[in-house]
C-alpha positions in Angstrom: 0.0 0.0 0.0 1.4 3.4 -1.0 -0.3 6.1 1.0 0.6 8.7 -1.7 -1.9 7.0 -4.0 -4.7 7.9 -1.6 -3.7 11.2 -0.1 -4.6 14.7 -1.1 -1.4 15.6 -2.9 -1.3 19.0 -1.2 -0.7 17.6 2.2 2.2 15.3 1.5 4.9 17.9 2.2 3.2 19.6 5.2 5.3 19.9 8.3 3.6 18.6 11.4 2.6 21.4 13.8 4.2 20.7 17.2 2.4 22.6 20.0 3.9 23.4 23.3 3.7 20.6 25.9 0.6 20.5 28.1 0.7 20.5 31.9 -0.8 17.0 31.9 1.8 15.7 29.4 4.6 17.0 31.6 3.0 15.5 34.7 2.9 12.1 33.1 6.4 12.4 31.6 8.3 13.8 34.6 6.1 13.1 37.5 6.2 16.7 38.7 3.4 18.2 40.9 4.1 21.9 40.4 4.2 22.9 36.8 3.8 26.3 35.1 3.0 26.5 31.4 4.6 29.5 29.7 4.8 28.2 26.2 1.5 28.8 24.4 0.8 32.4 25.1 -2.4 31.6 27.1 -3.8 34.1 29.6 -2.2 33.4 33.0 -5.3 35.0 34.7 -7.5 32.3 33.3 -10.8 33.3 31.7 -13.1 36.3 32.2 -15.3 35.9 35.3 -18.3 36.8 33.2 -17.4 34.0 30.8 -17.1 31.6 33.6 -20.5 32.6 34.9 -22.0 32.1 31.4 -20.4 28.7 31.3 -22.1 27.6 34.5 -25.5 28.6 33.1 -25.3 26.5 30.0 -25.8 23.1 31.5 -29.4 22.7 30.4 -28.6 23.6 26.8 -25.7 21.3 26.0 -27.9 19.0 23.9 -28.8 21.7 21.5 -27.0 22.9 18.3 -25.9 26.5 18.3 -27.8 28.8 15.9 -26.0 28.8 12.5 -23.6 31.7 11.9 -24.0 32.8 15.5 -26.2 35.9 14.9 -26.3 37.0 18.6 -22.5 37.1 18.6 -22.4 38.8 15.3 -24.7 41.6 16.6 -22.4 41.9 19.6 -19.3 42.2 17.4 -21.0 44.8 15.2 -21.7 46.9 18.2 -18.3 46.5 19.7 -16.3 47.1 16.4 -18.6 49.6 14.8 -19.2 47.3 11.9 -22.1 45.4 10.4 -22.7 41.7 11.2 -22.1 40.8 7.6 -18.5 42.1 8.0 -17.7 39.3 10.4 -17.3 35.5 10.4 -16.4 33.1 13.2 -14.3 30.0 13.4 -13.1 27.2 15.6 -10.2 29.3 17.0 -8.0 31.5 14.9 -6.7 28.4 13.1 -10.3 27.6 12.1 -10.7 31.0 10.5 -7.4 30.5 8.6 -8.6 27.2 7.3 -12.0 28.5 6.3 -10.3 31.5 4.5 -7.9 29.2 2.6 -10.7 26.9 1.5 -12.8 29.9 0.3 -10.0 31.6 -1.7 -7.0 29.5 -2.7 -7.2 27.6 -5.9 -4.7 25.1 -7.5 -1.6 27.0 -8.5 -2.5 30.3 -6.7 0.5 31.9 -5.0 0.5 32.8 -1.3 3.2 35.1 -0.1 4.4 34.1 3.4 7.3 35.7 5.3 10.0 33.1 6.1 9.7 33.6 9.8 6.0 33.6 10.9 3.1 31.5 12.0 3.4 28.1 10.2 -0.4 27.5 9.6 -0.4 29.9 6.6 1.9 27.5 4.7 -0.1 24.5 5.8 -3.5 25.7 4.5 -1.8 26.9 1.3 -0.4 23.4 0.6 -3.7 21.7 1.5 -5.4 23.8 -1.1 -2.6 23.0 -3.6 -1.5 26.6 -3.7 2.1 27.6 -4.0 3.8 29.2 -0.9 6.2 32.0 -1.9 8.5 32.8 0.9 10.0 36.3 1.4 13.0 37.5 3.3 13.1 39.3 6.6 14.6 42.7 7.2 16.6 41.7 10.3 13.7 40.1 12.3 11.0 42.3 10.8 8.9 41.3 7.8 10.4 42.8 4.7 7.6 44.6 2.9 9.9 45.6 0.0 10.7 41.9 -0.7 7.0 41.1 -0.6 6.3 43.8 -3.2 9.0 42.2 -5.4 7.4 38.8 -5.1 3.9 39.8 -6.2 2.9 38.4 -9.5 -0.3 37.9 -11.5 -0.7 34.6 -9.7 -0.5 36.1 -6.2 -3.9 35.4 -4.5 -3.0 36.3 -0.9 -0.3 37.9 1.2 -0.1 36.7 4.9 1.2 39.2 7.4 1.1 38.5 11.1 1.2 41.7 13.1 2.6 41.6 15.7 4.5 38.7 14.3 4.8 35.3 15.9 7.4 34.3 17.3 9.3 37.6 17.6 6.4 39.7 19.1 7.5 42.6 17.0 5.0 44.9 15.2 5.5 46.6 11.9 6.0 50.4 11.7 2.5 51.7 11.2 3.3 54.1 8.4 5.0 51.5 6.3 2.3 48.9 6.9 -0.5 51.3 6.2 1.1 52.4 2.9 1.7 48.8 2.0 -2.0 47.9 2.6 -3.1 50.7 0.4 -0.8 49.9 -2.5 -1.1 46.1 -3.1 -3.0 45.1 -6.2 -6.8 44.9 -5.9 -6.9 41.2 -7.0 -4.5 40.3 -4.2 -5.9 39.7 -0.7 -4.0 40.9 2.4 -4.6 38.5 5.2 -3.7 40.4 8.3 -3.4 38.3 11.4 -4.0 40.4 14.5 -4.2 37.7 17.1 -2.2 39.8 19.6 -3.4 43.3 18.5 -5.1 44.0 21.9 -1.6 43.9 23.6 -0.1 46.3 21.1 0.8 49.9 21.9 -1.3 52.4 20.1 1.6 53.8 18.1 2.1 50.3 16.6 -1.5 49.6 15.8 -2.3 50.3 12.1 -6.0 50.6 12.8 -6.8 48.2 10.0 -10.5 48.0 11.1 -10.9 51.6 9.9 -9.9 50.5 6.4 -12.7 47.9 6.5 -15.1 50.6 7.7 -14.0 52.8 4.8 -14.8 50.0 2.3 -11.4 48.5 1.5 -12.3 45.3 -0.3 -9.1 43.2 -0.4 -8.3 43.1 3.3 -9.2 40.2 5.7 -8.4 40.6 9.4 -8.0 37.7 11.8 -8.6 38.1 15.6 -9.1 35.6 18.4 -10.5 35.1 21.9 -7.6 32.8 22.8 -5.2 35.4 24.2 -6.4 38.5 26.0 -9.9 37.0 26.6 -8.5 33.8 28.1 -10.7 31.4 26.0 -8.0 29.3 24.3 -9.6 26.1 25.4 -13.0 27.1 24.1 -11.7 27.7 20.5 -13.2 30.8 19.0 -11.7 33.2 16.5 -13.2 35.7 14.1 -12.5 37.2 10.7 -13.4 40.7 9.5 -13.7 41.7 5.9 -16.1 43.0 3.2 -19.5 41.3 3.1 -18.8 39.6 -0.2 -15.7 37.9 1.2 -17.5 36.9 4.3 -20.3 35.3 2.3 -17.7 33.1 0.5 -16.1 32.0 3.8 -19.5 31.2 5.3 -20.2 28.9 2.3 -17.2 26.6 3.2 -17.1 26.8 7.0 -18.8 24.0 8.9 -22.3 25.1 9.9 -21.7 24.5 13.7 -18.0 25.0 14.0 -18.5 27.5 16.8 -20.2 25.7 19.7 -23.0 27.0 21.8 -20.5 27.2 24.7 -18.0 29.2 22.7 -20.6 31.6 21.4 -22.0 32.4 24.8 -18.6 32.7 26.5 -17.4 35.1 23.8 -20.5 37.3 24.2 -19.9 37.5 28.0 -16.1 38.1 27.6 -16.7 41.0 25.3 -18.5 42.8 28.1 -15.9 42.2 30.7 -13.8 45.3 30.5 -12.4 44.8 34.0 -10.8 41.5 33.1 -9.5 42.8 29.7 -7.9 45.9 31.4 -6.5 43.8 34.3 -4.8 41.4 31.8 -3.4 44.2 29.8 -2.1 46.2 32.8 -0.5 43.1 34.4 1.1 42.0 31.2 2.7 45.4 30.7 4.0 45.5 34.3 5.5 42.0 34.1 6.9 42.7 30.6 9.0 45.6 32.1 10.2 43.1 34.8 11.4 40.8 32.0 13.2 43.6 30.3 14.9 44.7 33.5 16.0 41.1 34.4 17.2 40.3 30.9 19.2 43.6 30.8 20.9 42.6 34.1 21.7 39.2 32.6 23.2 40.9 29.5 21.0 38.8 27.1 19.5 39.8 23.8 15.7 39.9 23.5 13.1 41.3 21.2 10.9 44.2 22.4 7.4 42.6 22.3 4.0 44.0 21.4 2.4 40.8 22.6 2.1 38.7 25.8 5.3 36.8 25.2 9.0 37.5 24.7 11.6 35.9 22.4 14.8 35.6 24.3 18.3 34.7 22.9 19.9 32.4 25.5 23.3 32.5 23.8 23.4 28.7 23.8 21.2 25.9 22.4 17.6 26.9 23.0 16.3 23.3 23.0 18.7 22.4 25.8 17.5 25.4 27.9 13.9 24.4 27.2 14.5 20.8 28.4 16.3 21.9 31.5 13.5 24.3 32.4 11.0 21.6 31.8 12.7 19.4 34.5 12.1 22.3 36.9 8.4 22.4 36.0 8.6 25.5 33.7 7.2 24.9 30.2 8.6 27.3 27.6 8.9 27.0 23.8 12.1 26.5 21.9 12.2 28.8 18.8 14.4 26.4 16.8 11.6 25.6 14.3 11.4 29.3 13.5 15.1 29.5 12.7 16.1 30.9 16.0 18.1 27.9 17.4 19.5 29.8 20.4 16.1 31.4 21.4 13.2 30.5 23.6 9.8 32.0 23.5 8.3 32.7 27.0 4.7 33.6 27.8 4.5 36.4 30.3 2.9 34.9 33.4 1.9 36.1 36.8 4.5 37.5 39.2 5.2 34.1 40.9 5.6 32.3 37.6 7.9 35.0 36.2 10.1 35.0 39.3 10.4 31.2 39.2 11.3 31.3 35.6 14.1 33.7 36.2 15.3 31.8 39.2 15.8 28.6 37.2 16.8 30.4 34.0 19.7 32.1 35.8 20.8 28.8 37.4 20.8 27.1 34.0 22.8 29.9 32.3 25.1 30.4 35.3 24.1 34.1 35.5 
């Protein structure tokens, strides 16, 4: 039996996505009782209290399908974002929106421009749809918009830009990115991944939503509830674009891919300004603590507009990751992103951050 005779040819060269290890995995593997996960950029404060309250109230409704296309949530989004419900689509996490988008727009042979250092799922969905990934250079660690311009051809269907970018946490200069968005060909879609935009300083936020409000047609924005809203386990993301694009995405998305639980928790989380602001304030305070400690250690790091920091350990990042794991601290090696000496660390609560630096300094002998 040759599996290639059965497989969708587009998936045969896909690289397996390797997530950060879960707490349960480490408990089983190392028999540790005190473990802190700082690898997947989850909200260390948990979920919104309002979302938790909504969850407890859903017990009598778990046997029911959600309403298709989540109209109540769409109305809430429209109010919150100053858009119309027809500007928005939901998905099973941010990844689900990426997959739905790819199925709706990428044909055999279409080119998708992808920076060489960024979130890997863009390449995955492009290959699944038998499109052609076209990789562009970086300008240092920033996405090189000039190289993207050079790579645009008549076959370019989509350009993927993650801003702030994963894994560096760096955001593009607003003026350059705004000009870029205005100048790409009309037949090319800019997919702008703003999964971490809520953490981004105002001066680094291109206000892409305003371009949607003004009627820009070839822009598709991705956002998620997994990060600042603390609903990573619920799996809900959303896409924002012109109504015609949204209709196409709705045609391919599974009719009930956003569960009744996810919809109701998202509605409640959108109203929880206290939790949102607490998360943002604590992240910014702890981020400054990281910068201060890393400066004392003399280590290179990347100024982040997200809730994580990419740190250059100066040695093998995989080794550092494994040694921290034995101490009960789960972080992410950045080797798969072409940063072999770096680790990506989610900014946790004060106790978690202090423990991280305690063990990190021991491992590096600092």
